[in-house]
C-alpha positions as CSV (number, residue, x, y, z in Angstrom):
1,M,154.9,149.5,115.3
2,R,154.0,145.9,115.0
3,G,152.1,145.9,118.3
4,K,150.1,149.0,117.2
5,T,149.1,147.2,114.0
6,A,148.0,144.1,115.9
7,L,146.0,146.2,118.4
8,M,144.3,148.0,115.6
9,A,143.5,144.7,113.8
10,M,142.0,143.3,117.1
11,A,139.9,146.5,117.5
12,A,138.6,146.2,113.9
13,L,137.7,142.6,114.5
14,A,135.8,143.5,117.7
15,V,133.9,146.2,115.9
16,A,133.0,144.0,113.0
17,A,131.9,141.2,115.3
18,G,129.7,143.7,117.2
19,C,127.9,144.7,114.0
20,S,126.7,141.2,113.1
21,G,123.0,140.9,113.2
22,K,122.6,137.1,113.2
23,N,119.8,136.9,115.7
24,G,117.5,139.5,114.0
25,L,113.9,138.2,114.1
26,R,115.1,135.1,116.0
27,N,115.7,137.2,119.1
28,L,113.3,135.7,121.7
29,D,113.6,138.5,124.3
30,S,111.3,141.5,124.4
31,P,113.0,144.6,122.9
32,G,111.6,146.8,125.6
33,P,108.7,147.8,127.7
34,G,107.0,149.9,124.9
35,P,103.6,149.1,123.4
36,D,103.1,146.8,120.4
37,E,102.3,149.0,117.5
38,F,100.7,146.2,115.6
39,M,98.0,145.9,118.3
40,I,96.6,149.4,117.7
41,I,93.3,149.2,115.8
42,P,91.7,152.5,114.6
43,A,88.0,152.8,115.6
44,K,85.2,153.2,113.1
45,P,84.0,156.7,112.6
46,L,81.4,158.0,115.0
47,A,77.9,158.0,113.6
48,E,74.9,159.9,115.0
49,P,71.8,157.6,115.4
50,N,68.5,158.5,113.8
51,S,66.8,158.6,117.2
52,Y,68.5,158.8,120.6
53,S,65.3,157.3,122.2
54,D,65.7,154.1,120.1
55,L,69.2,153.4,121.4
56,P,69.6,150.1,123.4
57,P,70.6,150.4,127.1
58,P,74.3,150.4,127.7
59,T,75.8,147.0,128.5
60,P,78.9,147.1,130.8
61,G,81.6,145.0,129.3
62,G,79.8,144.8,126.0
63,V,81.2,145.8,122.6
64,N,81.1,149.4,121.4
65,R,79.5,150.1,118.0
66,T,82.7,151.8,116.9
67,D,85.0,148.9,117.9
68,R,86.5,147.0,115.0
69,D,86.9,143.2,114.6
70,P,89.8,142.8,112.1
71,A,89.3,139.0,111.9
72,A,85.6,139.3,111.1
73,E,86.3,142.1,108.6
74,A,88.9,140.0,106.8
75,I,86.5,137.0,106.6
76,V,83.8,139.2,105.0
77,A,86.3,140.9,102.7
78,L,87.3,137.5,101.4
79,G,83.7,136.5,100.7
80,G,83.0,134.5,103.9
81,T,80.2,134.6,106.4
82,P,80.6,136.9,109.4
83,P,81.2,134.9,112.6
84,E,78.0,136.1,114.3
85,L,75.9,134.7,111.4
86,R,77.8,131.4,111.1
87,S,76.5,128.2,112.5
88,V,77.7,124.6,112.6
89,P,76.1,122.4,109.9
90,A,74.0,119.5,111.2
91,S,76.5,117.1,109.6
92,D,79.3,118.4,111.7
93,T,77.7,118.4,115.1
94,Q,79.1,114.9,116.0
95,L,82.6,116.0,114.9
96,L,82.4,119.1,117.0
97,A,81.2,117.1,120.0
98,Q,84.0,114.6,119.6
99,A,86.7,117.4,119.2
100,G,85.5,119.2,122.3
101,R,84.9,116.2,124.5
102,Y,87.8,117.1,126.9
103,G,86.8,120.8,127.1
104,I,87.9,123.7,124.9
105,D,90.8,125.9,125.9
106,T,89.7,129.4,125.0
107,D,93.1,131.0,125.7
108,S,95.4,128.5,123.9
109,R,97.8,131.3,122.8
110,R,98.6,132.3,126.3
111,A,99.0,128.6,127.4
112,L,101.3,127.9,124.5
113,A,103.4,131.0,125.2
114,E,103.8,129.9,128.9
115,E,104.7,126.4,127.9
116,D,107.2,127.7,125.3
117,E,108.8,130.0,127.9
118,K,109.2,127.1,130.4
119,F,110.7,125.0,127.7
120,R,113.2,127.6,126.6
121,R,114.1,128.3,130.3
122,R,114.8,124.6,130.8
123,Q,116.9,124.4,127.7
124,S,119.2,127.3,128.6
125,R,120.0,126.9,132.3
126,M,123.7,127.4,131.7
127,S,123.4,130.2,129.1
128,G,124.8,132.8,131.5
129,L,128.3,131.2,131.4
130,R,128.8,131.8,127.6
131,I,131.5,134.2,126.3
132,F,129.7,134.9,123.0
133,V,126.0,135.7,122.6
134,P,124.3,132.4,121.6
135,D,121.4,132.0,119.2
136,R,118.8,131.1,121.8
137,Y,116.3,130.1,119.2
138,A,118.5,127.5,117.6
139,E,119.7,126.3,121.0
140,A,116.2,125.8,122.4
141,Y,114.7,124.1,119.4
142,K,117.7,122.0,118.3
143,S,116.2,118.7,119.5
144,E,112.9,119.5,117.6
145,A,114.4,120.6,114.3
146,I,113.7,118.6,111.2
147,D,116.5,117.8,108.8
148,P,114.9,118.6,105.4
149,F,117.4,116.5,103.4
150,E,116.8,113.5,105.6
151,Q,113.0,113.8,105.2
152,N,113.4,114.3,101.4
153,D,115.5,111.1,101.2
154,R,112.9,109.2,103.4
155,F,110.0,110.2,101.1
156,R,112.0,109.3,98.0
157,R,112.8,105.8,99.5
158,A,109.0,105.4,100.2
159,G,108.3,106.1,96.5
160,V,106.6,109.5,97.1
161,P,107.3,111.9,94.2
162,T,109.3,114.8,95.5
163,V,110.6,118.0,94.0
164,S,114.3,118.5,93.4
165,A,116.3,119.9,96.3
166,P,119.7,121.6,96.4
167,P,122.5,119.4,97.7
168,A,123.0,119.1,101.5
169,T,126.5,120.7,101.3
170,L,127.6,123.2,98.8
171,D,131.2,121.9,98.3
């Protein structure tokens, strides 16, 4: 009877451990091969032109009149100037030239994602030998994490007014 109780307790612990969702949004792996539902953008409604003879010639690779630009629409909705009408003020031309003196990477998101993937791969070479599922996010970025309590103390010692913070340990 005692062995049966111990076996049931171990089974209950295993089930409870399997239900933990610690990683949640910190899971760095792709959940599957499916499409990203947040990348779907509905098109503008079709509109018939006033005159078919006045239409411009088609431009291969160009934009469609029914394609949306969510970033530009958000800028206009918030009271800004649309990107196609925006220009650099004359006072900022030197700043722009200085900032772009080494070239401008137009695909910085892809480059950052590749560098991040290489970094995480280097940080977790021995992760296949773990018994329990590790928190890969915390592991990969442990050396780059900032201790908020240490930073708060550092600013206070420097005389910078800081907001109150909870204690570092809740004993």
